[in-house]
N, C-alpha and C positions, 0 to 999 in steps of 0.2 A: 562521882567520887574520884579523886585523883589518888593513885597508888604511888608509893615511894618504892622503887625497885632498885636492888643493888646493881651497880654498874660494872662490877668485876674488878675495879681498881680501889676498892675500899670505901667508895662513896655511894650516894643514893641519887637517883634521878626520878623525875616525875613522869607518870604515864596515866593518860586518861583512857579508861576502857571504852570499848565500843558499846553502843547502846542497844543495837539490834543485831541478831544473827542473820546469816544467809538463809533464804527460804529454800530448803533442801527436802524434797519429798521423794517418795518411792515412785517406781515406774515399771515399764515393760522390761522383760529380760534382755540382756545384751545380745546383739547379733553379730558384731564385727570382731569382738575380742573375747577370749576367755580370761576372766579376772578373778584371782584369789587374793584375799587378805590373810596374811599370817596373823593369828590372834593371840593376845596375851591372856594369861590366867589371872584370876582375882584371888588374892591370898585371904585366908581366914585370919583377921587381925586379933581374934580372941583366943587363938590357940597358943599354948605354952610351948614354944619351940625355940630353937637356936639356929643360927645361919647354916650349920651343917646338919641339921635334922631333916628327915623327910618332909617334903612340902606339905603344908596344911592349906588346902584349897577351899574356897567358898564356891561350892559347885553350883548353887542357884545363880549367883551373880555371874559366874564364868559362862554358864550356858545362856543366860539372858543376853550377854554381850554377843554371843554367836548368833542368836536370833536377830539382834539388831543388824548385823552384817548381812545375813540372809535376806532380811526384809528389804534391803536396798539393792538386792540382786547380786551381791558379791558371793563368790565361793569362799569357803573357809579352808585355809591350809593349817591343819591342826598338829599340835605337838612338835612345832618347829622351833627354831632359834628364838622367835618372838615370845613363845610360851616359856622361856627360860630353860629350855631343854639343855641339860648339862651345866646350867648356872642357877641351880636351885630346885629344878624339877628332875628327879631321877627317873629311871625306867619304870619303876612301880607306879609312880605318879603319872607318868606319861601314858602308860597302858590304861590306867583308869580314865584318864582324860579322853583317850581315843575311843574307848568303849562308850562313854557317856555322850560324847559329841556326835559319834556316828549314829547312835540311836536317836538323838535329837534331830539330826539331819534327815533321817528317814521320816520322822514325825511331821516335820514342817516342809519337806520337799527341797531341802537345801543341798547345794553341791559341797562335797567335802573330799579332801585328800589329806592323808596323814603321813607323818614322818616315820620312816623305818631306819633305825640305826643300830648301834652296837653298844649302847651306853649301859647295858647290864654288866659289861666287862669292866671291872674296877681294879683288876690286878695290874702290876707294872709291866708285864711282858707277855701279852697275848700272842698266841700262835695264829697262823692263817686259818687253821681248822677251827679254832675257837671263834674267830671273826666271822667265818662263814656260818657257823651254827647260831651265833647271836643274831646275825642278819635274818637267817631263816626263821627263827623264833618270832621276831618282830613282824616279818612279812606275813607269816601265817596269821598272827593276831589281826593285823590291819585288813587283810583280805577276808578274814572271817567275819568282820563287821560290815562288809559290803562297801567300804571306803576305797578310794583309789590310793595306791601306794606311792610315796615319794622316797626314793632311795637316797638317804642323806649321806653326806660325807662323814666318814668315821675316824675319830681320833685313834681308835684301836688299829684300824687298817693302816693309817699313816705311820703308826709306830711299828707295826709288824712287817709291812711291805719292804722289800729290798730293791724294787725297781718296777718299771711299768708292767712287766709280765705278771706280777702278782695282782695288780689292779685288773688286768685283763682276765685273769683266771677267776677272781672272786666275783666281779660283776657279771662275767659271762655265765657263771654258775647260777647266780641269782636270777638273771634275766631268763634263762632257760626254765627256771622253776615258776616264774611269775605267771599267775593265771590270766591277768589282764595287763595291758600296757601301763608302764609306770613312768614317773617323772624322775629323771636323774638330776641330782642337786650338786652343784659345784660351789662350795662356800669358800671364799677366800680367807687368808690368814688375818685380814683386818677384822673379821668377825670372830675368828677363833685362831689364835696363834698356833695351836696344836696341829692345825691343818696345813701348815707351811710345807710345800713340796708335794702336794697332793697330785695324784696321777703319776707319781714316780719321778718328778723333777721339779726343782725350784725355777727352772726356765719355763715360763708360761707358754712359749711357742711349742716346746717339746711336750708339755703337759696337755696342750690342746690336741696334739696329734694322737696321743693315747686315748683321750676322751672321745674323739671322733672315731677312733678304731673300735671302741666298745659299741658305739651307736651303729656303725656300719655293719657290724657282725650280727646285730639283733634289731633291725629297724622295725620289725613287727611288734616288738615288746617294749618299744620306747614311745610313749605318747608325746613326751617333750623333755626339754632340759630347762633347769632353773639355774641361771648364772648370776652369782653374787660376787663380782670382782671389782665393782665400781669403776669400770673402764668401758665407756660406751663404744669406742672404736673396736675394741677387742670383741665385744658382744656382737656388733654388726657383722664383723668379719666371720665370726663363728656361725651365726645364724644363716649366713649366705652359703655355708658349706653343709648344712644339714640336709638329709633326705627330705623330700617334699612332704612326706607324711608326718614329720617330726616338728612339733612346735618349739619355739623359743619363748620361755617365760622369763621376762626380765626380773631380776632381783636387784637391780641397780637403783638404790635409793637416792642417787645423785642426779641421774639423767633420765628418769622414767618417762617424762612427757615426750621427749623426742624419740625415744626408743619405741614407745607404744604407738605413737603417730606413724612412725616409719617413713619410708621413702618409696621411690618407684620400683625398688627391688625387694621390698618386703617390710615386715614389721614384727614387733615382739608382742606377745600376750603378756600377762603380768601375774607375778606372785610376789607380793611386796609386804614387808613389815610396816612401812609407812602408811599403807592403806588401812591399818588399824585405826589411827586417829583421823585419817582423811576419808573414811569409808563413804559417807553420804555425798561429799563433794566429788570424790573420785568417780562414784557411780553416775552422778549427773554429767560429768565430763565425758565418760564413755558413751552415754546415751546420745550426746551431741555428736561424738565421733561416728556412731552408728548411722547417722543421717548423711555421712560423707563430709561433714564440716570439720576438717582437721584444724582449721584456724580457730574456730570456736572452742574446740577441745583444748588447744594450747592456751588460749586466753583464760580458761578456767583453771587449768592445772599448772601452768608455768609459775604463777605466784606462790604456789605451795612449796617450791623447791628450796627456798631459803629456810623454811621451817624444817624440812627433811634433812638438809645438810647440817643444820644445827643439831638436831636430834642424833644424827649419825656421825658427828664429829669424833675424832679420836679421843680416847680409846673407843672405837666403834661398837664393841661388844656391849657397852653399857647403854646403848640407845633405848633399851627396854624401860629404863627409869623414866625417861621423858614420855614414853608412850603411856605408861601407867599414870603418870601425873595428869596427862591430858584426859585420860578416861575418867579420872576422879573429878577434874574440873568440869567436864562435860556432863556429869551426873550419871555415868554408867556404873559407878560403884560408890560406896559410902565412906571410903577412907583412902589414904595414900600409904598403903603398906604393901610390901612385895614378899614373895617367897624368897628365902635366903637373906632377908634384910636388905635387898638390893635398892631400896628407896634411898639409901645413903650413898649410892655410887656416883651421883652427880652433885655438883655444888649448888648453892642457892642462886648465885648469878646465872648459872646455866638453866635452872628451872624457871627462874623469872623471865628469862629471854624466851623460853619455849612458850610460856603463858602469853607473853606479849605478841609473839608472832602468830600463835593460834587465834588469839582474840582479834587481831587485825584482819585475819582471813574470815572471821565470822563463823568459826567452827563450833562455838559453844551454843547449844540450843537455848540455854538460859544464861545470858551474860551476867546477870545479877548474881546468880548462884556461883558462877565461876569466879567473879570478883570477890564474893564473900569468902570462898574457900581459899583463894590466893591470899587474901588479907590475913586469914587465920594462919596459914603456913608462914607468912612473913613474920607474924607476931611470935610464932614459936622460935624463930631464929633471932628475935630481939629487935625486929624492925617495927617501930610504932608510927602511927599516922600523925 
């Protein structure tokens, strides 16, 4: 069947879907890289909610998707930006997600790391003491589940801090308290405009120096850093300055193949939102890299970059809409609904292009199902065959 897809200029173009998917099976655990996929949450479409109501989550479908990622050898980065943290999922919902996912990880032997933030602070002017206390509350919950902690960038800290010294004080306090090494997360303003000027400066060179100072003061408490600045050169320069014991987890959804493959001076591990839709293919590529075949790894993963750049195009923070669309088309959930009503955050031409790129890569286990669901979505917008 040929689909008529919107071209973004008010017209329609023809697209012939792929007939067969890629053959992507499970395999041995990874040996050369630590790889996390940040995972989305599945909304409960039958809940009577509004966009600003607490999130209504379909827990069975949400946990089933995490089992899918673990089955392919990926770790799960839980309650992160991809799970609509701060964009539909509040702290109460995130806490429940962390508890449930950590328990599921123990049951199936999956690797999990969970986001620690300050999103229980909803007032307009938090103090540094309130920021520290909020971080401490969330850190205690995550460590209590047995999951690894990811210290996320904090909107509240960005608002309360008056300079680099405040970041050094807050992060130093938390790292001294952490029971096990954590991942430090630097999320750029393209993902969250409220984080502009993080680490005490809008000058990224100056911010980098503060970030490195935090790590240098507590290298035994930092497992790694997760960098989401969409700047490959900056990430490479940063990882070359890390202590040898500290990993760099790329969060660059534009340049991940080259950063994971690395060079003769090092490489990045991965903690990526785009590995939510790419999970099985990404896992297969990493297993090829485990054999030392960097060329084969790039041949598998490089063609996915066009899809990733499309999903993460500006406004980047709305990439979750495309991620959930692809999960629905792939059969991982029975609807295209999102917490906070975020399914409306991208246009039909954007969604149609995401379908086309994912279908071309062979990402849908059942192309006929994906085609039928896309046809239904098009019809809801008034596109008839």
